[in-house]
RODO-2510 file (C-alpha; in nm, 4 decimals, decimal comma):
residues 157
     n   res          X          Y          Z
     1     p     0,5711    -3,1292   -11,7193
     2     l     0,8751    -3,2718   -11,5463
     3     p     0,8578    -3,6524   -11,5266
     4     r     0,8175    -3,7760   -11,1681
     5     a     1,1225    -4,0044   -11,1967
     6     l     1,3427    -3,7097   -11,2928
     7     f     1,1985    -3,4990   -11,0103
     8     d     1,2744    -3,7783   -10,7615
     9     k     1,6340    -3,8003   -10,8886
    10     m     1,6762    -3,4235   -10,8587
    11     t     1,5441    -3,4303   -10,5027
    12     a     1,7765    -3,7164   -10,4115
    13     a     2,0720    -3,5242   -10,5572
    14     k     1,9761    -3,2137   -10,3582
    15     n     1,9793    -3,4154   -10,0377
    16     f     2,2902    -3,6194   -10,1183
    17     q     2,5130    -3,6311    -9,8110
    18     s     2,3007    -3,3744    -9,6284
    19     g     2,3685    -3,5640    -9,3060
    20     l     2,7428    -3,5179    -9,3513
    21     q     2,6967    -3,1504    -9,4320
    22     t     2,4862    -3,1034    -9,1195
    23     l     2,7330    -3,2890    -8,9017
    24     r     3,0155    -3,0724    -9,0364
    25     q     2,8244    -2,7581    -8,9389
    26     v     2,7651    -2,9052    -8,5925
    27     e     3,1391    -2,9743    -8,5690
    28     f     3,2194    -2,6119    -8,6557
    29     s     2,9610    -2,4860    -8,4072
    30     l     3,0855    -2,7019    -8,1218
    31     f     3,4463    -2,6055    -8,1906
    32     d     3,3418    -2,2407    -8,1777
    33     m     3,1500    -2,2863    -7,8511
    34     h     3,4225    -2,4878    -7,6773
    35     l     3,6885    -2,2449    -7,7906
    36     h     3,5024    -1,9426    -7,6554
    37     f     3,3581    -2,0939    -7,3374
    38     d     3,5915    -2,3733    -7,2253
    39     y     3,9358    -2,3042    -7,3658
    40     d     4,1948    -2,1443    -7,1383
    41     p     4,5113    -2,0401    -7,3226
    42     q     4,6964    -2,0524    -6,9896
    43     g     4,5654    -2,4012    -6,9138
    44     g     4,8212    -2,5994    -7,1083
    45     g     4,6073    -2,7144    -7,4002
    46     s     4,6075    -2,5785    -7,7517
    47     v     4,3415    -2,4641    -7,9948
    48     q     4,4286    -2,7757    -8,1960
    49     d     4,3506    -2,9883    -7,8889
    50     v     4,0039    -2,8316    -7,8677
    51     l     3,9362    -2,9036    -8,2337
    52     d     4,0753    -3,2572    -8,2067
    53     a     3,8475    -3,3304    -7,9093
    54     v     3,5402    -3,2113    -8,0996
    55     r     3,6395    -3,4089    -8,4077
    56     a     3,6988    -3,7236    -8,2017
    57     k     3,3321    -3,7149    -8,1017
    58     f     3,1651    -3,5851    -8,4181
    59     a     3,3780    -3,6059    -8,7321
    60     v     3,2966    -3,8810    -8,9779
    61     m     3,6086    -3,8068    -9,1802
    62     t     3,9020    -3,6640    -8,9880
    63     p     4,1330    -3,4315    -9,1823
    64     p     4,5040    -3,5174    -9,1914
    65     p     4,7158    -3,4030    -8,8948
    66     f     4,8835    -3,1269    -9,0965
    67     n     4,5483    -2,9581    -9,1621
    68     r     4,5147    -2,6315    -8,9722
    69     f     4,1594    -2,5372    -9,0641
    70     q     4,1171    -2,3360    -8,7442
    71     n     4,3861    -2,0883    -8,8536
    72     s     4,1648    -1,9620    -9,1345
    73     f     3,8194    -2,0109    -8,9806
    74     g     3,7496    -1,6382    -8,9755
    75     h     3,3836    -1,6703    -8,8786
    76     i     3,4665    -1,7347    -8,5170
    77     f     3,7105    -1,4476    -8,4704
    78     s     3,5689    -1,1689    -8,6817
    79     g     3,2391    -1,0157    -8,7774
    80     g     3,0760    -1,0565    -8,4386
    81     y     3,0294    -1,4342    -8,4609
    82     a     3,2325    -1,5357    -8,1563
    83     a     3,0466    -1,8341    -8,0072
    84     g     2,7723    -1,7699    -8,2612
    85     y     2,8546    -1,9946    -8,5555
    86     y     2,5643    -2,2198    -8,4526
    87     s     2,3298    -1,9407    -8,5652
    88     y     2,3686    -2,0530    -8,9273
    89     k     2,2131    -2,3910    -8,8501
    90     w     1,9609    -2,2367    -8,6098
    91     a     1,8459    -2,0037    -8,8887
    92     e     1,7911    -2,3098    -9,1089
    93     v     1,5786    -2,4690    -8,8350
    94     l     1,3614    -2,1578    -8,8036
    95     s     1,3343    -2,1120    -9,1794
    96     a     1,2325    -2,4720    -9,2472
    97     d     0,9833    -2,4696    -8,9608
    98     a     0,8262    -2,1443    -9,0820
    99     y     0,8069    -2,2816    -9,4368
   100     a     0,6408    -2,5944    -9,2987
   101     a     0,3620    -2,3739    -9,1627
   102     f     0,2772    -2,2839    -9,5220
   103     e     0,2988    -2,6471    -9,6320
   104     e     0,0527    -2,7377    -9,3571
   105     a    -0,1686    -2,4413    -9,4455
   106     l    -0,1839    -2,5459    -9,8093
   107     e    -0,3069    -2,8905    -9,7070
   108     s    -0,5657    -2,7525    -9,4642
   109     g    -0,6891    -2,4643    -9,6783
   110     q    -0,5528    -2,2052    -9,4333
   111     l    -0,2938    -2,0467    -9,6617
   112     q    -0,4308    -1,6928    -9,6474
   113     e    -0,4637    -1,6995    -9,2678
   114     t    -0,1104    -1,8336    -9,2309
   115     g     0,0242    -1,5639    -9,4610
   116     k    -0,1492    -1,2940    -9,2573
   117     r    -0,0170    -1,4401    -8,9322
   118     f     0,3367    -1,4460    -9,0792
   119     q     0,2986    -1,0853    -9,1887
   120     q     0,1671    -0,9746    -8,8474
   121     e     0,3933    -1,1781    -8,6197
   122     i     0,7215    -1,1801    -8,8151
   123     l     0,7377    -0,9088    -9,0800
   124     a     0,5391    -0,6309    -8,9130
   125     v     0,7194    -0,6491    -8,5790
   126     g     1,0668    -0,6763    -8,7318
   127     g     1,3319    -0,6379    -8,4650
   128     s     1,1009    -0,4755    -8,2101
   129     r     1,0888    -0,7956    -8,0046
   130     p     1,3143    -1,0995    -7,9726
   131     a     1,3031    -1,3224    -8,2803
   132     l     1,2132    -1,6293    -8,0762
   133     e     0,9058    -1,4519    -7,9379
   134     s     0,8003    -1,3634    -8,2913
   135     f     0,8510    -1,7204    -8,4041
   136     r     0,6442    -1,8559    -8,1141
   137     a     0,3697    -1,6056    -8,1921
   138     f     0,3667    -1,7194    -8,5555
   139     r     0,3877    -2,0957    -8,5014
   140     g     0,2137    -2,1115    -8,1641
   141     r     0,4906    -2,3311    -8,0252
   142     e     0,8640    -2,3715    -7,9828
   143     p     1,0752    -2,4248    -8,2969
   144     s     1,1106    -2,7834    -8,4151
   145     i     1,3897    -2,9456    -8,6127
   146     d     1,1472    -3,1863    -8,7839
   147     a     1,0886    -2,9758    -9,0959
   148     l     1,4614    -2,9219    -9,1517
   149     l     1,5240    -3,2946    -9,1249
   150     r     1,2403    -3,3655    -9,3681
   151     h     1,3509    -3,0993    -9,6164
   152     s     1,7056    -3,2378    -9,5993
   153     g     1,5933    -3,5959    -9,6544
   154     m     1,6948    -3,7008    -9,3034
   155     n     1,3543    -3,7810    -9,1568
   156     a     1,2939    -4,1278    -9,0181
   157     s     1,0084    -4,2144    -9,2551
***
């Protein structure tokens, strides 16, 4: 078996700088939202100004002034992701929360019931109803960020 000390080191490495990675994704998401909802090309500001404003509030490490990341950030201008970049992080929230249902079920001896509920409320219905409705039906509540924070090593404990 894997020694516990090695397992703990591997887990710590997996979660290394997960807060920075999350904040970077939030930065991208907010830039995307502000660009598509607030930015007016006729209003006198630039796309760079939008990105600079987001970074002033959220960036831990600001790129150098010559960096033009936004010129190659294809996610927000192609592939149907306009104002939808946040969906990457939202998918992680839903995934971690759904996985947590199985963690809880394992502890309570309800694994088979949880698996059946997942099959019935998520897999069987597919895209026939909104995903959030399916999630609520499976978990019995609104999505929570707690499991994602825990799985990323960012919980307060």
